[in-house]
TITOR-112796 format. One record per residue (C-alpha): residue number from 1; x, y, z. Coordinates in Angstrom, 1 decimal, decimal comma, m for minus. Layout:
BEGIN
+-----+--------+--------+--------+
: num :     xx :     yy :     zz :
+-----+--------+--------+--------+
: NUM :      X :      Y :      Z :
...
+-----+--------+--------+--------+
This chain:
BEGIN
+-----+--------+--------+--------+
: num :     xx :     yy :     zz :
+-----+--------+--------+--------+
:   1 :   m8,2 :   31,5 :   18,5 :
:   2 :   m9,8 :   28,1 :   18,7 :
:   3 :  m10,7 :   28,4 :   15,0 :
:   4 :   m7,6 :   26,4 :   14,0 :
:   5 :   m8,6 :   23,5 :   16,1 :
:   6 :  m12,4 :   23,6 :   15,7 :
:   7 :  m13,7 :   20,8 :   13,4 :
:   8 :  m17,4 :   21,4 :   14,0 :
:   9 :  m18,0 :   22,9 :   10,6 :
:  10 :  m15,6 :   21,0 :    8,4 :
:  11 :  m16,4 :   17,4 :    9,6 :
:  12 :  m20,1 :   17,4 :    8,8 :
:  13 :  m19,4 :   19,0 :    5,4 :
:  14 :  m16,7 :   16,5 :    4,6 :
:  15 :  m18,8 :   13,5 :    5,7 :
:  16 :  m21,8 :   14,7 :    3,8 :
:  17 :  m19,6 :   14,9 :    0,6 :
:  18 :  m18,4 :   11,3 :    1,3 :
:  19 :  m22,0 :   10,1 :    1,9 :
:  20 :  m23,4 :   11,9 :   m1,2 :
:  21 :  m20,6 :   10,9 :   m3,6 :
:  22 :  m19,5 :    7,5 :   m2,3 :
:  23 :  m15,9 :    7,6 :   m3,6 :
:  24 :  m13,8 :    4,5 :   m3,5 :
:  25 :  m12,0 :    4,0 :   m0,2 :
:  26 :   m9,6 :    4,7 :    1,3 :
:  27 :   m9,6 :    8,4 :    0,4 :
:  28 :   m8,9 :   11,8 :    1,9 :
:  29 :  m11,3 :   14,7 :    1,5 :
:  30 :  m10,0 :   18,2 :    2,0 :
:  31 :  m12,1 :   21,3 :    2,8 :
:  32 :  m10,3 :   24,3 :    1,2 :
:  33 :  m12,5 :   26,7 :    3,1 :
:  34 :  m11,1 :   25,3 :    6,4 :
:  35 :   m7,6 :   25,6 :    5,0 :
:  36 :   m8,2 :   29,3 :    4,4 :
:  37 :   m9,8 :   29,9 :    7,7 :
:  38 :   m7,0 :   28,1 :    9,6 :
:  39 :   m4,4 :   30,3 :    7,8 :
:  40 :   m6,3 :   33,4 :    8,6 :
:  41 :   m6,7 :   32,4 :   12,2 :
:  42 :   m2,9 :   31,9 :   12,5 :
:  43 :   m2,3 :   35,3 :   10,9 :
:  44 :   m4,7 :   36,9 :   13,4 :
:  45 :   m3,0 :   35,2 :   16,3 :
:  46 :    0,6 :   36,2 :   15,2 :
:  47 :    0,1 :   39,3 :   13,0 :
:  48 :    3,7 :   40,3 :   13,5 :
:  49 :    5,0 :   37,1 :   12,0 :
:  50 :    5,4 :   36,2 :    8,3 :
:  51 :    4,0 :   32,8 :    7,4 :
:  52 :    5,7 :   30,1 :    5,4 :
:  53 :    3,4 :   27,2 :    4,9 :
:  54 :    5,3 :   23,9 :    5,3 :
:  55 :    4,4 :   22,3 :    2,0 :
:  56 :    5,4 :   18,8 :    3,2 :
:  57 :    2,3 :   18,7 :    5,5 :
:  58 :    0,0 :   18,6 :    2,5 :
:  59 :    1,5 :   19,3 :   m1,0 :
:  60 :   m1,8 :   19,0 :   m2,9 :
:  61 :   m1,7 :   21,6 :   m5,7 :
:  62 :   m5,2 :   22,7 :   m4,7 :
:  63 :   m4,0 :   23,5 :   m1,2 :
:  64 :   m1,0 :   25,3 :   m2,4 :
:  65 :   m3,1 :   27,4 :   m4,8 :
:  66 :   m5,5 :   28,3 :   m2,1 :
:  67 :   m2,7 :   29,5 :    0,1 :
:  68 :   m1,0 :   31,4 :   m2,7 :
:  69 :   m4,3 :   33,3 :   m3,1 :
:  70 :   m4,2 :   34,1 :    0,7 :
:  71 :   m0,8 :   35,6 :    0,4 :
:  72 :    1,2 :   32,9 :    2,2 :
:  73 :    4,8 :   32,2 :    1,8 :
:  74 :    6,1 :   28,6 :    1,6 :
:  75 :    8,7 :   26,5 :    3,4 :
:  76 :    9,9 :   24,1 :    0,7 :
:  77 :   12,1 :   21,0 :    1,2 :
:  78 :   13,0 :   20,0 :   m2,3 :
:  79 :   13,1 :   21,1 :   m5,9 :
:  80 :    9,9 :   19,3 :   m6,5 :
:  81 :    8,1 :   21,5 :   m3,9 :
:  82 :    9,7 :   24,6 :   m5,4 :
:  83 :    8,3 :   23,7 :   m8,8 :
:  84 :    4,9 :   22,9 :   m7,3 :
:  85 :    4,7 :   26,3 :   m5,6 :
:  86 :    5,9 :   28,3 :   m8,6 :
:  87 :    3,6 :   26,4 :  m10,9 :
:  88 :    0,7 :   27,4 :   m8,7 :
:  89 :    1,6 :   31,1 :   m8,9 :
:  90 :    3,8 :   31,6 :   m5,9 :
:  91 :    6,5 :   34,3 :   m6,1 :
:  92 :   10,0 :   32,8 :   m5,7 :
:  93 :   10,7 :   35,7 :   m3,3 :
:  94 :    8,1 :   34,1 :   m1,0 :
:  95 :    9,8 :   30,7 :   m0,9 :
:  96 :   12,3 :   29,5 :    1,7 :
:  97 :   14,4 :   26,4 :    1,0 :
:  98 :   14,2 :   25,2 :    4,6 :
:  99 :   15,7 :   21,7 :    4,3 :
: 100 :   19,3 :   21,8 :    5,6 :
: 101 :   20,2 :   18,6 :    3,7 :
: 102 :   20,4 :   19,3 :    0,0 :
: 103 :   22,5 :   18,6 :   m3,0 :
: 104 :   24,7 :   21,4 :   m4,5 :
: 105 :   22,8 :   20,8 :   m7,8 :
: 106 :   19,5 :   21,4 :   m6,0 :
: 107 :   20,8 :   24,7 :   m4,5 :
: 108 :   21,8 :   25,8 :   m7,9 :
: 109 :   18,4 :   24,9 :   m9,4 :
: 110 :   16,6 :   26,7 :   m6,6 :
: 111 :   18,7 :   29,8 :   m7,1 :
: 112 :   18,1 :   29,7 :  m10,9 :
: 113 :   14,4 :   29,6 :  m10,3 :
: 114 :   14,6 :   32,8 :   m8,1 :
: 115 :   14,7 :   31,3 :   m4,6 :
: 116 :   16,8 :   33,6 :   m2,4 :
: 117 :   16,2 :   32,2 :    1,2 :
: 118 :   17,9 :   29,1 :    2,5 :
: 119 :   18,4 :   27,3 :    5,8 :
: 120 :   21,6 :   25,4 :    6,6 :
: 121 :   23,2 :   23,7 :    9,7 :
: 122 :   26,6 :   22,5 :    8,5 :
: 123 :   29,8 :   23,7 :    7,0 :
: 124 :   29,3 :   21,7 :    3,8 :
: 125 :   25,9 :   23,1 :    3,1 :
: 126 :   27,1 :   26,6 :    3,8 :
: 127 :   30,0 :   26,3 :    1,4 :
: 128 :   27,6 :   25,0 :   m1,3 :
: 129 :   25,2 :   27,9 :   m0,7 :
: 130 :   28,1 :   30,4 :   m1,1 :
: 131 :   29,1 :   28,7 :   m4,3 :
: 132 :   25,7 :   28,1 :   m5,9 :
: 133 :   23,4 :   30,7 :   m4,4 :
: 134 :   25,7 :   33,7 :   m4,0 :
: 135 :   24,2 :   36,7 :   m2,1 :
: 136 :   21,3 :   34,8 :   m0,8 :
: 137 :   19,7 :   35,2 :    2,6 :
: 138 :   20,5 :   32,4 :    5,0 :
: 139 :   19,5 :   31,2 :    8,4 :
: 140 :   21,3 :   28,6 :   10,5 :
: 141 :   19,2 :   26,0 :   12,3 :
: 142 :   20,3 :   25,1 :   15,8 :
: 143 :   19,3 :   22,3 :   18,1 :
: 144 :   16,8 :   23,7 :   20,6 :
: 145 :   17,0 :   22,5 :   24,2 :
: 146 :   13,3 :   22,1 :   24,9 :
: 147 :   10,8 :   19,5 :   26,0 :
: 148 :   10,1 :   16,7 :   23,4 :
: 149 :    7,2 :   17,2 :   21,0 :
: 150 :    4,4 :   14,8 :   20,1 :
: 151 :    6,5 :   13,7 :   17,1 :
: 152 :   10,1 :   14,5 :   17,9 :
: 153 :   12,8 :   15,1 :   15,3 :
: 154 :   15,7 :   13,8 :   17,4 :
: 155 :   19,1 :   15,2 :   16,4 :
: 156 :   18,8 :   15,0 :   12,6 :
: 157 :   18,4 :   18,7 :   12,1 :
: 158 :   20,3 :   21,6 :   13,6 :
: 159 :   23,7 :   22,2 :   15,2 :
: 160 :   24,9 :   23,3 :   18,6 :
: 161 :   24,2 :   27,0 :   19,3 :
: 162 :   28,0 :   27,8 :   19,5 :
: 163 :   28,5 :   26,2 :   16,1 :
: 164 :   25,6 :   28,3 :   14,8 :
: 165 :   27,4 :   31,4 :   15,9 :
: 166 :   30,5 :   30,3 :   14,0 :
: 167 :   28,6 :   29,3 :   10,9 :
: 168 :   26,6 :   32,5 :   10,6 :
: 169 :   29,8 :   34,6 :   11,1 :
: 170 :   31,4 :   32,5 :    8,3 :
: 171 :   28,3 :   33,1 :    6,1 :
: 172 :   28,8 :   36,8 :    6,4 :
: 173 :   32,4 :   36,4 :    5,4 :
: 174 :   31,3 :   34,4 :    2,3 :
: 175 :   29,1 :   37,3 :    1,1 :
: 176 :   25,8 :   35,7 :    2,1 :
: 177 :   23,1 :   37,9 :    3,8 :
: 178 :   22,6 :   36,6 :    7,3 :
: 179 :   19,0 :   36,5 :    8,5 :
: 180 :   19,8 :   34,9 :   11,8 :
: 181 :   19,2 :   31,8 :   13,8 :
: 182 :   16,2 :   29,5 :   13,3 :
: 183 :   14,9 :   26,5 :   15,2 :
: 184 :   12,0 :   24,0 :   15,2 :
: 185 :   10,6 :   22,6 :   18,5 :
: 186 :    9,3 :   19,4 :   16,8 :
: 187 :    6,0 :   18,6 :   15,2 :
: 188 :    2,8 :   18,6 :   17,2 :
: 189 :    4,2 :   20,4 :   20,3 :
: 190 :    1,6 :   21,1 :   23,0 :
: 191 :    3,9 :   23,0 :   25,3 :
: 192 :    4,3 :   26,8 :   24,6 :
: 193 :    7,3 :   26,7 :   26,8 :
: 194 :    9,3 :   25,0 :   24,0 :
: 195 :    9,2 :   28,2 :   22,0 :
: 196 :   10,3 :   30,2 :   25,0 :
: 197 :   13,4 :   28,0 :   25,3 :
: 198 :   14,2 :   28,3 :   21,7 :
: 199 :   13,7 :   32,1 :   21,7 :
: 200 :   16,1 :   32,4 :   24,7 :
: 201 :   18,7 :   30,4 :   22,9 :
: 202 :   18,3 :   32,3 :   19,6 :
: 203 :   18,7 :   35,6 :   21,5 :
: 204 :   22,0 :   34,3 :   22,9 :
: 205 :   23,2 :   33,5 :   19,4 :
: 206 :   22,1 :   37,0 :   18,2 :
: 207 :   24,1 :   38,7 :   21,0 :
: 208 :   27,3 :   36,8 :   20,2 :
: 209 :   27,0 :   37,7 :   16,6 :
: 210 :   26,2 :   41,3 :   17,3 :
: 211 :   29,5 :   41,4 :   19,3 :
: 212 :   31,2 :   40,2 :   16,1 :
: 213 :   29,5 :   42,9 :   14,0 :
: 214 :   27,0 :   40,5 :   12,3 :
: 215 :   23,4 :   41,7 :   12,6 :
: 216 :   20,6 :   39,1 :   12,8 :
: 217 :   17,4 :   40,9 :   11,7 :
: 218 :   15,2 :   37,8 :   11,4 :
: 219 :   14,1 :   35,0 :   13,8 :
: 220 :   12,5 :   32,0 :   12,3 :
: 221 :   10,4 :   30,1 :   15,0 :
: 222 :    9,7 :   27,1 :   12,8 :
: 223 :    6,5 :   25,2 :   13,1 :
: 224 :    5,1 :   22,6 :   15,5 :
: 225 :    1,8 :   24,3 :   16,4 :
: 226 :   m0,4 :   21,5 :   17,5 :
: 227 :   m3,8 :   20,2 :   16,5 :
: 228 :   m6,3 :   18,6 :   18,8 :
: 229 :   m6,6 :   14,9 :   17,9 :
: 230 :   m7,9 :   12,4 :   20,5 :
: 231 :   m6,9 :   14,9 :   23,1 :
: 232 :   m7,5 :   18,6 :   22,9 :
: 233 :   m4,5 :   20,9 :   22,2 :
: 234 :   m3,9 :   24,3 :   23,8 :
: 235 :   m5,4 :   27,1 :   21,8 :
: 236 :   m3,1 :   28,9 :   19,4 :
: 237 :   m3,5 :   32,1 :   21,5 :
: 238 :   m1,5 :   30,5 :   24,3 :
: 239 :    1,4 :   29,7 :   22,0 :
: 240 :    1,2 :   33,2 :   20,5 :
: 241 :    1,2 :   34,9 :   23,9 :
: 242 :    4,2 :   32,8 :   25,0 :
: 243 :    6,1 :   33,7 :   21,9 :
: 244 :    5,3 :   37,4 :   22,1 :
: 245 :    6,3 :   37,6 :   25,8 :
: 246 :    9,6 :   35,7 :   25,2 :
: 247 :   10,7 :   37,8 :   22,3 :
: 248 :   10,1 :   41,0 :   24,2 :
: 249 :   12,0 :   39,6 :   27,2 :
: 250 :   15,0 :   38,3 :   25,4 :
: 251 :   15,5 :   40,7 :   22,5 :
: 252 :   16,3 :   44,4 :   23,0 :
: 253 :   15,2 :   45,0 :   19,4 :
: 254 :   12,4 :   42,8 :   18,2 :
: 255 :   13,5 :   40,9 :   15,1 :
: 256 :   11,3 :   40,2 :   12,1 :
: 257 :    9,5 :   36,9 :   13,0 :
: 258 :    8,7 :   34,0 :   10,7 :
: 259 :    6,7 :   30,9 :   11,4 :
: 260 :    6,4 :   27,7 :    9,4 :
: 261 :    3,1 :   26,1 :   10,2 :
: 262 :    1,9 :   22,9 :    8,4 :
: 263 :   m0,3 :   20,8 :   10,6 :
: 264 :   m2,0 :   23,9 :   12,1 :
: 265 :   m3,1 :   24,9 :    8,6 :
: 266 :   m4,3 :   21,7 :    7,1 :
: 267 :   m4,9 :   19,0 :    9,7 :
: 268 :   m8,5 :   19,9 :   10,6 :
: 269 :   m9,4 :   20,4 :    7,0 :
: 270 :   m9,2 :   16,7 :    6,1 :
: 271 :  m11,2 :   13,5 :    6,8 :
: 272 :  m10,1 :   10,1 :    5,6 :
: 273 :  m12,9 :    7,6 :    4,9 :
: 274 :  m11,8 :    4,0 :    5,3 :
: 275 :  m13,6 :    0,7 :    5,0 :
: 276 :  m13,5 :   m2,2 :    7,5 :
: 277 :  m12,0 :   m5,2 :    5,7 :
: 278 :  m12,2 :   m7,7 :    8,5 :
: 279 :  m13,1 :   m8,0 :   12,2 :
: 280 :  m11,6 :  m10,9 :   14,1 :
: 281 :  m10,3 :  m12,1 :   17,4 :
: 282 :   m7,0 :  m14,0 :   18,1 :
: 283 :   m8,7 :  m16,3 :   20,7 :
: 284 :  m12,3 :  m17,1 :   21,5 :
: 285 :  m11,7 :  m15,6 :   25,0 :
: 286 :  m10,0 :  m12,4 :   23,7 :
: 287 :  m11,8 :   m9,3 :   24,8 :
: 288 :  m10,1 :   m7,2 :   22,1 :
: 289 :  m11,3 :   m7,4 :   18,5 :
: 290 :   m8,8 :   m6,8 :   15,7 :
: 291 :  m10,3 :   m4,4 :   13,2 :
: 292 :   m8,5 :   m4,3 :    9,9 :
: 293 :   m9,1 :   m1,2 :    7,7 :
: 294 :   m8,3 :   m0,7 :    4,0 :
: 295 :   m5,8 :    2,0 :    5,1 :
: 296 :   m2,8 :    1,5 :    7,2 :
: 297 :    0,7 :    2,8 :    8,0 :
: 298 :    1,9 :    2,6 :    4,4 :
: 299 :   m1,1 :    4,1 :    2,8 :
: 300 :   m1,5 :    7,4 :    4,7 :
: 301 :   m1,3 :    6,7 :    8,4 :
: 302 :    2,5 :    6,9 :    8,8 :
: 303 :    2,2 :    9,2 :   11,8 :
: 304 :    0,7 :    6,4 :   13,8 :
: 305 :    4,2 :    4,9 :   14,0 :
: 306 :    4,9 :    4,6 :   17,8 :
: 307 :    1,3 :    5,7 :   18,1 :
: 308 :    2,4 :    9,3 :   18,4 :
: 309 :   m0,7 :   10,7 :   16,7 :
: 310 :   m4,1 :    9,4 :   18,0 :
: 311 :   m6,7 :   10,3 :   15,5 :
: 312 :  m10,4 :   10,6 :   16,3 :
: 313 :  m12,6 :    8,1 :   14,7 :
: 314 :  m16,3 :    8,1 :   13,6 :
: 315 :  m18,5 :    5,2 :   12,4 :
: 316 :  m22,0 :    4,8 :   11,2 :
: 317 :  m23,1 :    3,4 :   14,6 :
: 318 :  m23,1 :    6,5 :   16,9 :
: 319 :  m24,0 :    5,8 :   20,5 :
: 320 :  m24,0 :    2,0 :   19,9 :
: 321 :  m22,5 :   m0,4 :   22,5 :
: 322 :  m18,8 :   m0,6 :   22,0 :
: 323 :  m15,7 :   m2,6 :   23,0 :
: 324 :  m11,9 :   m2,5 :   22,9 :
: 325 :  m10,2 :   m2,9 :   19,6 :
: 326 :   m6,8 :   m3,2 :   18,0 :
: 327 :   m6,6 :   m1,3 :   14,7 :
: 328 :   m4,5 :   m2,6 :   11,8 :
: 329 :   m3,9 :   m2,0 :    8,1 :
: 330 :   m4,5 :   m4,3 :    5,2 :
: 331 :   m0,9 :   m5,1 :    4,1 :
: 332 :    1,1 :   m8,3 :    4,5 :
: 333 :    3,5 :   m6,6 :    6,9 :
: 334 :    3,6 :   m7,3 :   10,6 :
: 335 :    4,4 :   m3,6 :   11,4 :
: 336 :    1,2 :   m2,4 :    9,7 :
: 337 :   m0,6 :   m2,1 :   13,0 :
: 338 :   m2,2 :    1,3 :   13,6 :
: 339 :   m3,1 :    1,3 :   17,3 :
: 340 :   m2,3 :   m1,6 :   19,7 :
: 341 :   m1,3 :    0,2 :   22,9 :
: 342 :   m3,5 :    3,3 :   22,6 :
: 343 :   m6,9 :    2,4 :   23,9 :
: 344 :   m9,6 :    2,6 :   21,3 :
: 345 :  m13,2 :    1,4 :   21,4 :
: 346 :  m15,5 :    0,8 :   18,4 :
: 347 :  m19,1 :   m0,4 :   18,1 :
: 348 :  m19,7 :   m4,1 :   18,7 :
: 349 :  m21,9 :   m4,0 :   15,6 :
: 350 :  m19,0 :   m3,0 :   13,4 :
: 351 :  m18,7 :   m5,3 :   10,4 :
: 352 :  m16,7 :   m5,7 :    7,2 :
: 353 :  m17,9 :   m3,2 :    4,7 :
: 354 :  m18,7 :   m0,5 :    7,3 :
: 355 :  m17,0 :    2,9 :    7,1 :
: 356 :  m14,6 :    4,3 :    9,7 :
: 357 :  m13,9 :    8,0 :    9,2 :
: 358 :  m10,6 :    9,3 :   10,5 :
: 359 :  m10,9 :   13,0 :   11,5 :
: 360 :   m8,3 :   15,8 :   11,4 :
: 361 :   m6,4 :   13,9 :    8,8 :
: 362 :   m5,4 :   16,7 :    6,4 :
: 363 :   m1,7 :   16,8 :    7,4 :
: 364 :    1,0 :   14,2 :    6,8 :
: 365 :   m1,3 :   11,5 :    5,4 :
: 366 :   m1,6 :   11,6 :    1,6 :
: 367 :    1,9 :   13,0 :    1,4 :
: 368 :    3,3 :   10,0 :    3,3 :
: 369 :    1,3 :    7,4 :    1,3 :
: 370 :    3,5 :    4,9 :   m0,5 :
: 371 :    3,4 :    4,5 :   m4,2 :
: 372 :    2,5 :    0,8 :   m4,4 :
: 373 :    3,5 :   m1,1 :   m1,3 :
: 374 :    1,9 :   m4,6 :   m1,6 :
: 375 :    0,2 :   m3,3 :   m4,7 :
: 376 :   m2,0 :   m0,8 :   m2,9 :
: 377 :   m2,3 :    2,5 :   m4,7 :
: 378 :   m1,5 :    5,9 :   m3,1 :
: 379 :   m4,2 :    7,6 :   m1,1 :
: 380 :   m6,4 :    9,7 :   m3,4 :
: 381 :   m7,6 :   13,2 :   m2,4 :
: 382 :  m10,9 :   14,9 :   m3,2 :
: 383 :  m11,7 :   18,6 :   m2,5 :
: 384 :  m14,6 :   20,7 :   m1,4 :
: 385 :  m14,8 :   24,4 :   m0,7 :
+-----+--------+--------+--------+
């Protein structure tokens, strides 16, 4: 099950493409063969679960098309993502509109295009679904009481479990088809126990609804499956085993399971090549060098905010003497600092014009890139495989 986290094949292939083709930097290169193998590894680890790829992780049309061919479903967050998936051949029956914050007009648009699965977490969204997507399948997202993830969501999404019970009962009264409860433990979650906690809470919701005569045949476990960045992540098999055991323990009848992976499918398939713009020090006695790259927080490295995600780096000076650095982006914004507190060391020989490759960068990079902050263009993507 380590296939999802193993970059031994993708990285040399991607770096060879970069060396041979010398595209302008910064740029992201995606290996579609790795996307496919990661998807297959996840299906093998949890064969009992349907897979809805979280398009937000990497919405490149080439990635979506590859996953359509693999038979994946899709977790979409907007009408734009709905159009993207359908334009690449996805069946609308395989789409789930998972964003619980949506306009009534967007619900109507999704329904008109054939989408019949929706997630909600509020009275207002539920009423809009009943009005503009009548007869659709719905799941209510609840706030899971679990350890924080690598990139936590806070309280923006979900409602209290007791409220989820009330909302789902109301959904049935409104003529919607109740799938059941759903949750998301947060992105990049290393602790399988988080899913155990969510499953236990979901089972409690299901029992209360059963007592009201409302069946809940589906359990959506969300995403959050981790990738090994600077530190290794637990193998997917550990998460799958914890999920399987918890479902068997807490549900008398095992529901249909659904997962919404994003990072686990695309992260290890991507490498960003950046160029060193400047190497400097803030004082002659400063041990730390400041290394400014031509990519930063606004051009693809948004997940370095609060230094939650610590990417692995490679340079053209393997094995050379190194020293501590602070990494920053190129913009005229004081917040465009990539790593100041996370310890990084780069070769002492590093100079302006050298390349720094950022590994496992296929998720939440290009899709987070700003349109033109400070006049810098969005991060371009190239494809192999």
